[in-house]
PLY file of the C-alpha trace (Angstrom):
ply
format ascii 1.0
element vertex 387
property float x
property float y
property float z
element edge 386
property int vertex1
property int vertex2
end_header
-13.58 6.50 3.57
-17.08 6.98 2.35
-18.98 3.92 1.06
-17.91 3.15 -2.46
-21.26 2.41 -4.04
-21.65 5.59 -6.04
-18.15 5.56 -7.41
-18.21 1.96 -8.51
-21.73 2.27 -9.85
-20.38 4.72 -12.44
-17.98 1.98 -13.55
-20.59 -0.74 -13.76
-24.11 0.38 -13.19
-25.41 -3.14 -13.57
-23.69 -4.39 -10.40
-23.96 -1.67 -7.76
-24.48 -4.32 -5.05
-20.91 -5.58 -5.40
-19.57 -2.06 -4.79
-21.76 -1.42 -1.80
-20.68 -4.69 -0.21
-16.98 -3.70 -0.03
-16.71 -1.08 2.70
-13.25 -0.97 4.33
-14.39 0.90 7.42
-17.93 0.03 8.39
-17.82 0.66 12.16
-18.95 4.22 13.06
-16.29 4.74 15.75
-13.50 3.62 13.46
-14.89 5.71 10.64
-14.94 8.76 12.94
-11.32 8.30 14.02
-9.94 7.65 10.52
-11.75 10.75 9.25
-10.72 13.13 12.03
-7.29 11.79 13.05
-5.63 14.70 11.28
-7.36 17.01 13.79
-7.34 14.80 16.87
-3.61 13.95 17.07
-2.17 17.46 16.49
-4.82 19.03 18.69
-3.97 16.80 21.68
-0.30 17.57 21.05
-0.89 21.33 21.06
-3.15 21.21 24.10
-0.45 19.34 26.07
2.10 21.96 25.15
-0.27 24.78 26.09
-1.30 23.21 29.39
2.32 22.39 30.48
3.53 25.86 29.73
0.85 27.28 32.00
0.82 24.65 34.79
4.37 23.40 35.21
7.63 25.25 35.68
9.43 23.17 33.03
9.45 22.91 29.22
6.59 20.75 27.87
7.50 17.11 27.49
6.01 17.08 24.02
8.86 19.36 22.92
11.55 17.08 24.47
10.28 13.55 23.95
11.83 12.62 20.58
10.23 9.21 20.35
6.79 10.64 21.15
7.08 13.20 18.34
8.32 10.61 15.88
5.58 8.12 16.80
2.87 10.67 16.21
4.33 11.72 12.89
4.57 8.01 11.96
0.85 7.55 12.84
-0.20 10.57 10.75
1.70 9.31 7.69
0.44 5.74 8.13
-3.23 6.64 8.51
-3.10 9.15 5.61
-1.83 6.46 3.27
-4.23 3.87 4.72
-7.20 6.17 4.06
-6.06 6.70 0.46
-5.76 2.94 -0.02
-9.28 2.38 1.38
-10.82 5.04 -0.89
-9.29 3.82 -4.15
-9.02 0.06 -3.82
-12.75 -0.97 -4.23
-13.02 0.94 -7.49
-9.77 -0.47 -8.86
-10.78 -4.02 -7.96
-14.12 -3.65 -9.69
-12.41 -2.46 -12.85
-10.85 -5.90 -13.18
-14.26 -7.63 -13.00
-16.06 -5.31 -15.46
-15.81 -4.21 -19.06
-16.17 -5.88 -22.42
-12.93 -7.85 -21.96
-12.94 -9.10 -18.39
-9.41 -9.68 -17.11
-10.79 -11.59 -14.08
-13.77 -13.88 -14.40
-15.16 -16.94 -12.70
-13.78 -20.27 -13.86
-17.37 -21.44 -14.31
-19.21 -18.76 -16.27
-22.59 -20.02 -15.10
-21.63 -19.06 -11.54
-19.92 -15.80 -12.57
-22.10 -13.23 -10.81
-22.75 -15.20 -7.65
-19.02 -15.92 -7.28
-18.11 -12.27 -7.60
-20.77 -11.42 -5.05
-19.50 -14.06 -2.66
-15.94 -12.78 -3.08
-16.80 -9.21 -2.24
-19.17 -10.29 0.62
-16.45 -12.44 2.17
-13.80 -9.72 1.63
-16.05 -7.18 3.43
-16.84 -9.66 6.20
-13.17 -10.28 6.87
-12.30 -6.62 6.75
-14.90 -5.84 9.41
-14.61 -9.08 11.36
-14.57 -8.87 15.15
-11.08 -10.41 15.01
-9.81 -6.94 13.99
-10.69 -5.81 17.54
-8.39 -8.49 19.00
-5.46 -7.11 16.97
-6.39 -3.57 18.02
-6.50 -4.61 21.66
-3.16 -6.43 21.32
-1.50 -3.31 19.92
-3.09 -1.16 22.65
-1.94 -3.59 25.31
1.62 -3.63 24.02
1.69 0.16 24.14
0.23 0.23 27.62
2.86 -2.29 28.76
5.60 -0.07 27.37
4.33 2.94 29.31
3.83 0.92 32.51
7.44 -0.27 32.36
8.55 3.24 31.56
6.94 4.66 34.74
8.36 1.88 36.93
5.84 -0.97 36.85
2.22 -1.58 37.88
2.93 -0.98 41.54
4.16 2.52 40.72
0.82 3.35 39.14
-1.10 2.38 42.29
1.40 4.08 44.57
1.48 7.36 42.66
-0.77 10.01 44.09
0.22 13.22 42.42
-1.40 15.55 39.89
1.62 15.38 37.57
1.46 11.56 37.42
-2.23 11.39 36.68
-1.83 14.19 34.14
0.88 12.09 32.43
-1.38 9.02 32.55
-4.40 10.68 30.96
-2.67 13.05 28.55
0.15 10.74 27.33
-0.57 7.15 28.10
-4.29 7.00 27.24
-3.96 8.82 23.87
-1.04 6.54 22.89
-3.06 3.43 23.77
-6.03 4.71 21.76
-3.81 5.49 18.73
-2.31 2.00 18.96
-5.74 0.41 19.02
-6.71 2.03 15.72
-3.33 1.31 14.18
-3.98 -2.38 15.00
-7.40 -2.11 13.33
-5.80 -0.59 10.21
-3.09 -3.30 10.10
-5.83 -5.97 10.27
-7.53 -4.46 7.25
-4.28 -4.13 5.34
-3.40 -7.75 6.05
-6.86 -8.96 4.98
-6.59 -6.92 1.80
-3.25 -8.49 0.88
-4.55 -11.97 1.59
-7.82 -11.55 -0.36
-6.28 -9.82 -3.39
-3.48 -12.40 -3.45
-6.13 -15.18 -3.53
-7.97 -13.87 -6.66
-5.96 -16.04 -9.13
-6.83 -19.11 -7.05
-10.56 -18.40 -7.11
-11.00 -16.77 -10.49
-9.65 -17.13 -13.99
-7.12 -14.33 -14.60
-6.55 -13.93 -18.33
-3.68 -11.60 -19.21
-4.22 -9.35 -22.22
-0.71 -9.00 -23.54
-0.19 -5.74 -25.34
-2.92 -4.04 -23.34
-2.71 -0.20 -23.48
-2.18 0.04 -19.75
1.27 -1.49 -20.21
0.62 -4.11 -17.54
-1.28 -6.78 -19.48
-4.61 -5.43 -18.20
-3.50 -5.83 -14.60
-2.39 -2.31 -13.89
-5.10 -2.01 -11.17
-3.35 -4.77 -9.24
-0.04 -2.98 -9.67
-1.51 0.33 -8.42
-3.09 -1.36 -5.39
0.26 -3.08 -4.63
2.08 0.24 -4.93
-0.30 1.87 -2.47
0.33 -0.99 -0.03
4.07 -0.59 -0.46
3.76 3.14 0.30
1.86 2.36 3.52
4.87 0.45 4.76
7.72 2.40 3.11
6.65 6.04 3.49
7.01 6.16 7.28
10.67 5.16 6.86
11.30 8.74 5.84
11.47 9.31 9.60
14.02 6.55 10.14
16.09 7.90 7.22
16.26 11.27 8.94
17.27 9.56 12.20
20.00 7.56 10.52
21.56 10.50 8.62
21.19 12.94 11.58
24.58 11.96 13.12
26.19 12.79 9.78
24.34 16.10 9.67
25.45 16.88 13.24
29.08 16.23 12.32
28.82 18.44 9.21
26.91 21.29 10.88
28.86 21.09 14.13
25.73 21.61 16.23
23.58 19.40 18.37
20.56 17.89 16.60
18.16 16.55 19.27
16.77 13.88 17.03
20.17 12.30 16.59
20.26 10.58 20.01
21.66 7.07 19.73
18.83 5.51 21.70
16.43 6.69 19.05
18.69 5.41 16.25
18.86 1.90 17.68
15.27 1.65 18.88
12.78 3.59 16.84
14.50 3.55 13.41
15.00 -0.20 13.77
11.31 -0.70 14.63
10.21 1.29 11.57
12.52 -0.60 9.21
11.40 -3.97 10.54
7.78 -2.85 10.11
8.59 -1.80 6.50
10.48 -4.97 5.71
7.73 -7.32 6.94
5.06 -5.36 5.12
7.13 -5.21 1.97
7.58 -9.00 1.96
3.83 -9.42 2.34
3.15 -7.22 -0.67
5.87 -8.98 -2.65
4.00 -12.25 -1.99
0.89 -10.65 -3.50
2.76 -9.38 -6.59
4.50 -12.72 -7.17
1.15 -14.48 -7.36
0.22 -12.40 -10.41
3.76 -12.71 -11.81
3.33 -16.50 -11.81
-0.06 -16.12 -13.59
1.66 -14.06 -16.37
4.59 -16.52 -16.63
2.10 -19.41 -17.01
0.47 -17.61 -19.95
3.75 -16.61 -21.65
3.31 -19.27 -24.32
0.07 -17.51 -25.35
1.82 -14.33 -26.30
4.62 -16.23 -28.10
1.96 -17.92 -30.19
0.20 -14.63 -30.85
3.49 -12.99 -31.91
4.14 -15.85 -34.33
0.73 -15.39 -35.88
1.22 -11.62 -36.18
4.63 -12.12 -37.77
3.20 -14.56 -40.31
0.37 -12.18 -41.14
2.75 -9.19 -41.54
5.03 -11.29 -43.85
1.98 -12.36 -45.90
0.75 -8.76 -46.27
4.21 -7.53 -47.31
4.41 -10.28 -49.93
1.14 -9.04 -51.45
2.44 -5.45 -51.62
4.75 -6.28 -54.53
1.91 -7.70 -56.63
-0.25 -4.66 -55.85
2.54 -2.30 -56.93
3.00 -4.29 -60.06
-0.74 -4.18 -60.88
-0.87 -0.46 -59.93
-3.74 -0.99 -57.47
-3.19 2.16 -55.41
-6.28 1.93 -53.19
-5.60 -1.62 -52.10
-1.93 -0.82 -51.72
-2.75 2.04 -49.33
-5.03 -0.24 -47.27
-2.33 -2.96 -47.08
0.34 -0.48 -45.97
-1.97 0.95 -43.26
-2.79 -2.57 -42.06
0.91 -3.51 -42.00
1.68 -0.42 -39.94
-1.11 -1.29 -37.41
0.12 -4.87 -37.10
3.75 -3.87 -36.80
2.89 -1.40 -34.00
0.92 -4.09 -32.26
3.78 -6.57 -32.68
6.28 -4.07 -31.25
4.05 -3.38 -28.28
3.44 -7.05 -27.55
7.01 -8.14 -28.09
8.14 -6.14 -25.05
6.90 -8.95 -22.86
6.06 -7.68 -19.35
5.55 -10.41 -16.79
4.67 -8.12 -13.89
1.39 -6.31 -13.05
3.17 -2.96 -13.44
3.72 -0.61 -16.35
7.07 1.17 -16.72
6.10 4.11 -14.54
4.70 2.06 -11.63
7.58 -0.43 -11.89
10.07 2.43 -11.52
8.22 3.67 -8.47
8.18 0.16 -6.93
11.92 -0.26 -7.49
12.63 3.21 -6.08
10.85 2.25 -2.81
12.93 -0.92 -2.60
16.16 0.98 -3.18
15.11 3.45 -0.46
14.47 0.66 2.01
17.66 -1.27 1.19
19.79 1.85 1.54
18.32 2.51 4.97
18.88 -1.08 6.13
22.49 -0.90 4.89
23.09 2.48 6.58
21.63 1.27 9.87
23.71 -1.91 9.75
26.86 0.08 9.09
25.99 2.47 11.95
25.42 -0.39 14.40
28.62 -2.07 13.25
30.57 1.10 13.79
29.14 1.52 17.30
29.95 -2.14 18.13
33.59 -1.60 17.07
0 1
1 2
2 3
3 4
4 5
5 6
6 7
7 8
8 9
9 10
10 11
11 12
12 13
13 14
14 15
15 16
16 17
17 18
18 19
19 20
20 21
21 22
22 23
23 24
24 25
25 26
26 27
27 28
28 29
29 30
30 31
31 32
32 33
33 34
34 35
35 36
36 37
37 38
38 39
39 40
40 41
41 42
42 43
43 44
44 45
45 46
46 47
47 48
48 49
49 50
50 51
51 52
52 53
53 54
54 55
55 56
56 57
57 58
58 59
59 60
60 61
61 62
62 63
63 64
64 65
65 66
66 67
67 68
68 69
69 70
70 71
71 72
72 73
73 74
74 75
75 76
76 77
77 78
78 79
79 80
80 81
81 82
82 83
83 84
84 85
85 86
86 87
87 88
88 89
89 90
90 91
91 92
92 93
93 94
94 95
95 96
96 97
97 98
98 99
99 100
100 101
101 102
102 103
103 104
104 105
105 106
106 107
107 108
108 109
109 110
110 111
111 112
112 113
113 114
114 115
115 116
116 117
117 118
118 119
119 120
120 121
121 122
122 123
123 124
124 125
125 126
126 127
127 128
128 129
129 130
130 131
131 132
132 133
133 134
134 135
135 136
136 137
137 138
138 139
139 140
140 141
141 142
142 143
143 144
144 145
145 146
146 147
147 148
148 149
149 150
150 151
151 152
152 153
153 154
154 155
155 156
156 157
157 158
158 159
159 160
160 161
161 162
162 163
163 164
164 165
165 166
166 167
167 168
168 169
169 170
170 171
171 172
172 173
173 174
174 175
175 176
176 177
177 178
178 179
179 180
180 181
181 182
182 183
183 184
184 185
185 186
186 187
187 188
188 189
189 190
190 191
191 192
192 193
193 194
194 195
195 196
196 197
197 198
198 199
199 200
200 201
201 202
202 203
203 204
204 205
205 206
206 207
207 208
208 209
209 210
210 211
211 212
212 213
213 214
214 215
215 216
216 217
217 218
218 219
219 220
220 221
221 222
222 223
223 224
224 225
225 226
226 227
227 228
228 229
229 230
230 231
231 232
232 233
233 234
234 235
235 236
236 237
237 238
238 239
239 240
240 241
241 242
242 243
243 244
244 245
245 246
246 247
247 248
248 249
249 250
250 251
251 252
252 253
253 254
254 255
255 256
256 257
257 258
258 259
259 260
260 261
261 262
262 263
263 264
264 265
265 266
266 267
267 268
268 269
269 270
270 271
271 272
272 273
273 274
274 275
275 276
276 277
277 278
278 279
279 280
280 281
281 282
282 283
283 284
284 285
285 286
286 287
287 288
288 289
289 290
290 291
291 292
292 293
293 294
294 295
295 296
296 297
297 298
298 299
299 300
300 301
301 302
302 303
303 304
304 305
305 306
306 307
307 308
308 309
309 310
310 311
311 312
312 313
313 314
314 315
315 316
316 317
317 318
318 319
319 320
320 321
321 322
322 323
323 324
324 325
325 326
326 327
327 328
328 329
329 330
330 331
331 332
332 333
333 334
334 335
335 336
336 337
337 338
338 339
339 340
340 341
341 342
342 343
343 344
344 345
345 346
346 347
347 348
348 349
349 350
350 351
351 352
352 353
353 354
354 355
355 356
356 357
357 358
358 359
359 360
360 361
361 362
362 363
363 364
364 365
365 366
366 367
367 368
368 369
369 370
370 371
371 372
372 373
373 374
374 375
375 376
376 377
377 378
378 379
379 380
380 381
381 382
382 383
383 384
384 385
385 386
């Protein structure tokens, strides 16, 4: 979550300003939370357990509230992946705008640098816009509303006058509202990132380099960014997967598994899967934009392949005359050149119209299979309960 200037400067020392302009978390309070969440959330959880063991003659609610435990695990996973996305994305974006063969460049070369600068400035401004606070407040308000309804309404809050109630209010409700606020902030930044990265082909000229060593036509950085976004939405569904299969585990083991309560199955797992599905569709929208760019340039690679084929045929035709004339040195050079061109032809002929190489594409499909299997399992479980 540190500013990205030094990292990107190593990639392109001539444009350090562009790197310093793209800071995903500029606000000091947000930076503090996203840096220390891994200590804050578990510490509050442990303190509640310790306090309740010593003050109340009942087991701590933190050990019994299944949804509370799952929500906090969900938050930990989500923020961990969000932080990773924020740390890596600026560098990967800059890689596309730098180098001898720029994959992404301004449509008007005279305005190249200013346009890149404007793009990163606007990206940063939207990431840190005050509108993010509105989404954070909305998420916090929704959480507060849930808790208010859970305790019996607003009137119950004003009527309550007991230590246990106020303890519940400050140790459970307030932390949950604070967590929700920062989750809303993170979701704003993720949504802005998807929108801005998806808009690149509309603002800049994206020229695919078919046969690029990265296996993704020079757009592997886009594929890697997309994969990180997919993980942000899909990884938390590990929790819902456990919830869904827990009834099966309970029937096999023959023992009670607390996390297998049906209320959790229908409520929390459904929420996580809807969250993952909506996020996944947003990322798919981003990926499709680059897919269409590659499809539109497919004729370029067909033309290049035809030229390569003609050159290879021409070189092979000359081999016979060189053998006949016993020109060993030239023959060796021709054979080496033919090998190089044939390897290039083979690499380019495997036309890939997605910003993924084989490895990242496999990972992307694996996440989709994981999500679809959970949606299917949940649907079957709901159908079985309905019948």
